[in-house]
C-alpha positions, 0 to 999 in steps of 0.5 A, spaced: 346 611 482 352 614 478 356 607 477 349 603 476 347 609 471 354 608 467 354 601 468 348 601 463 350 606 458 357 600 457 353 595 456 348 598 451 354 601 448 356 594 447 350 590 445 348 596 440 356 595 437 355 593 429 356 585 429 360 582 424 356 581 417 356 573 415 353 568 411 347 567 416 346 575 418 345 576 410 340 570 410 336 573 416 336 581 413 333 577 406 328 573 410 325 579 412 324 582 406 321 576 403 316 575 408 314 583 407 313 582 400 310 575 401 305 577 406 300 581 401 299 575 396 298 570 402 294 575 406 290 575 398 290 567 398 287 567 405 281 572 402 280 566 397 280 560 401 277 562 407 270 564 408 265 565 414 258 566 413 255 571 418 248 571 419 245 578 420 238 578 420 233 573 420 225 573 419 221 567 420 213 566 420 208 561 418 204 559 413 196 556 412 192 555 407 186 559 405 178 557 404 181 554 397 187 550 394 190 555 391 190 561 397 194 561 402 195 566 409 202 568 412 204 571 418 210 573 421 212 570 428 215 576 432 217 571 437 220 565 434 218 559 437 212 561 440 206 556 437 201 561 435 198 559 428 193 563 424 186 561 423 187 555 416 189 548 415 198 549 417 202 548 411 209 550 413 214 556 415 217 561 411 224 563 412 228 569 409 236 569 412 240 576 410 248 573 410 255 576 410 261 573 408 267 575 411 273 572 407 281 572 410 285 570 415 286 571 421 283 578 420 277 579 415 280 583 410 273 583 406 266 583 406 261 580 401 253 582 403 249 577 400 242 577 398 236 576 401 234 568 401 227 564 402 228 557 404 220 554 405 218 547 409 213 545 408 211 540 412 208 535 407 215 535 404 222 531 406 227 536 407 227 543 407 226 548 399 233 553 399 233 558 396 225 558 394 224 562 387 216 564 386 213 566 381 211 573 380 204 570 380 205 565 386 199 566 392 204 563 396 209 569 394 203 574 395 201 571 401 209 573 403 209 579 401 203 581 405 205 578 411 212 581 410 208 589 410 204 588 416 210 585 419 213 591 418 218 588 414 218 591 409 225 590 406 224 583 405 219 583 399 226 582 395 227 576 397 221 574 394 221 576 387 222 570 382 229 575 379 235 572 383 238 580 385 245 581 382 251 580 388 254 586 391 262 586 389 265 585 396 267 591 400 275 591 402 275 591 410 282 595 410 284 595 417 283 587 417 288 587 410 293 592 414 293 588 420 292 581 417 298 583 413 302 585 419 301 578 422 302 574 416 309 579 416 310 576 423 309 568 421 313 568 416 319 572 418 319 567 425 318 561 420 324 564 416 328 565 422 327 559 425 329 555 418 336 560 418 338 558 425 335 550 424 340 551 417 345 554 422 346 549 427 346 543 422 352 546 418 356 547 425 353 540 426 357 538 421 363 542 421 364 539 428 364 532 426 369 535 420 374 538 424 374 531 428 375 527 422 380 532 420 383 531 427 383 525 427 386 524 420 392 528 422 394 526 429 394 519 425 399 521 419 394 521 415 392 526 408 386 532 412 382 530 405 382 524 403 386 519 408 391 517 405 397 515 409 402 520 409 408 516 414 415 517 411 412 522 407 414 528 412 417 533 407 412 532 402 409 539 400 403 535 397 399 529 399 401 524 393 393 521 393 389 528 393 393 534 392 391 537 398 397 542 400 400 540 407 405 545 410 
């Protein structure tokens, strides 16, 4: 047991010993620092480019015409898709959606709360009306607001307003920002280390090929730099062609 412990301590000392610094180790250190610096703009760039819309609430209702052409009645569906209609001629459906925009990758770094949006599906028309702004005196708006109040969804009345509410400023998700920056640091550091190792491997191959060429030229009595034939010039200190020091 004691012998094994001493062996483990010896291995720890060996692997923790100071190694000689080379151009490649210095490049790895600089790459690690550069990855940390670039992780912040990478997080901000992803926040600007990557956005996901998350639906947080939805209200669906039915619209029917009243006794005359300009009067409407509406009803909030407590269970969407039930198919039950209030009395009157079916006119269409309304949808009020509240969404959040999550920005950032791989984690959400900011959240924007979007104002409620009103969409109308009028059966007599093709396609749905998106983000409808109803006039303040519109009978359809009054019918939808009355249905929202009766259905206990008073907080969604603002969606029927003709004035578009001001967008709220984005809220910073600090945990996602910090974790996302750390993730980008690791990703960039990993990529930089791979590039450095590939460059080191290519450099080793080039040096090996160069050493092979030099050895071949020396074996044939030629200059290792330019390949000039040195046979008969064994006592020359330099190559007469390129001036390379031979001894």
